[in-house]
C-alpha positions as CSV (number, residue, x, y, z in Angstrom):
1,M,5.5,13.6,8.7
2,F,2.0,13.7,7.2
3,H,0.9,16.8,5.4
4,G,-2.8,17.5,5.2
5,S,-5.3,20.3,4.9
6,D,-8.5,21.0,6.9
7,R,-11.3,20.7,4.4
8,Q,-14.3,21.0,6.7
9,I,-14.4,22.4,10.2
10,G,-17.4,22.2,12.4
11,S,-18.5,22.2,16.1
12,F,-20.9,20.4,18.2
13,V,-22.2,20.5,21.8
14,T,-22.0,17.5,24.1
15,E,-24.8,16.4,26.4
16,S,-23.0,18.1,29.2
17,G,-23.0,21.5,27.3
18,E,-19.4,21.5,26.3
19,E,-18.7,22.9,22.8
20,L,-16.1,20.9,20.9
21,T,-14.6,21.3,17.4
22,M,-14.2,18.6,14.8
23,T,-12.2,18.7,11.6
24,D,-12.2,16.7,8.4
25,V,-8.5,16.4,7.4
26,V,-7.5,15.4,3.9
27,F,-3.9,14.0,3.7
28,S,-1.9,14.5,0.6
29,M,-0.6,11.4,-1.2
30,N,1.9,10.7,-3.9
31,R,0.4,7.7,-5.7
32,T,3.5,7.4,-7.9
33,L,5.5,6.0,-5.0
34,T,5.4,2.2,-4.5
35,T,5.6,1.2,-0.9
36,S,5.1,-2.5,-0.7
37,G,7.2,-5.3,1.0
38,T,9.8,-6.8,-1.2
39,L,10.7,-10.5,-1.5
40,P,14.3,-11.6,-2.2
41,V,14.9,-11.9,-6.0
42,P,16.6,-15.1,-7.1
43,E,19.6,-14.8,-9.5
44,D,17.7,-16.2,-12.5
45,I,15.0,-13.5,-12.2
46,A,17.5,-10.7,-11.3
47,A,19.3,-11.5,-14.6
48,L,16.2,-10.6,-16.6
49,P,15.1,-7.0,-17.5
50,D,13.2,-5.2,-14.8
51,A,10.5,-2.5,-15.0
52,R,9.8,-0.1,-12.2
53,G,6.4,-0.2,-10.6
54,Y,4.5,2.9,-9.7
55,G,1.6,3.4,-7.3
56,T,0.0,0.1,-6.5
57,T,2.0,-1.8,-9.2
58,C,5.1,-3.7,-8.1
59,N,8.4,-3.8,-9.9
60,L,8.4,-6.5,-12.6
61,H,11.0,-8.6,-10.7
62,Q,8.7,-8.6,-7.6
63,V,5.7,-9.7,-9.6
64,M,7.8,-12.6,-11.1
65,V,8.9,-13.6,-7.6
66,Q,5.3,-13.4,-6.3
67,D,4.1,-15.6,-9.3
68,V,6.8,-18.2,-8.5
69,V,5.7,-18.3,-4.8
70,R,2.0,-18.6,-5.8
71,A,2.8,-21.4,-8.3
72,Y,4.8,-23.2,-5.6
73,A,2.1,-22.8,-3.0
74,A,-0.5,-24.1,-5.5
75,S,1.6,-27.1,-6.5
76,T,2.2,-28.2,-2.9
77,H,-1.4,-27.6,-1.8
78,T,-3.3,-30.9,-1.5
79,T,-7.0,-31.3,-1.0
80,S,-8.7,-34.0,1.0
């Protein structure tokens, strides 16, 4: 469930004369929680020390896996 607070509340009148209300809602966030997809961690990387990621920073193992995937993609990419 999302938790938010109404920061600005206003009203307006439509062309047909109906008065409606609009609200600017600000949702609360916890930027310390990392919510990103995870890739499988190979045994050689899992054997290394890990550091927990916070916010938009991934765990160290995930960064290592992503670097391996990028390096593989770059090495198999051919240009014509």
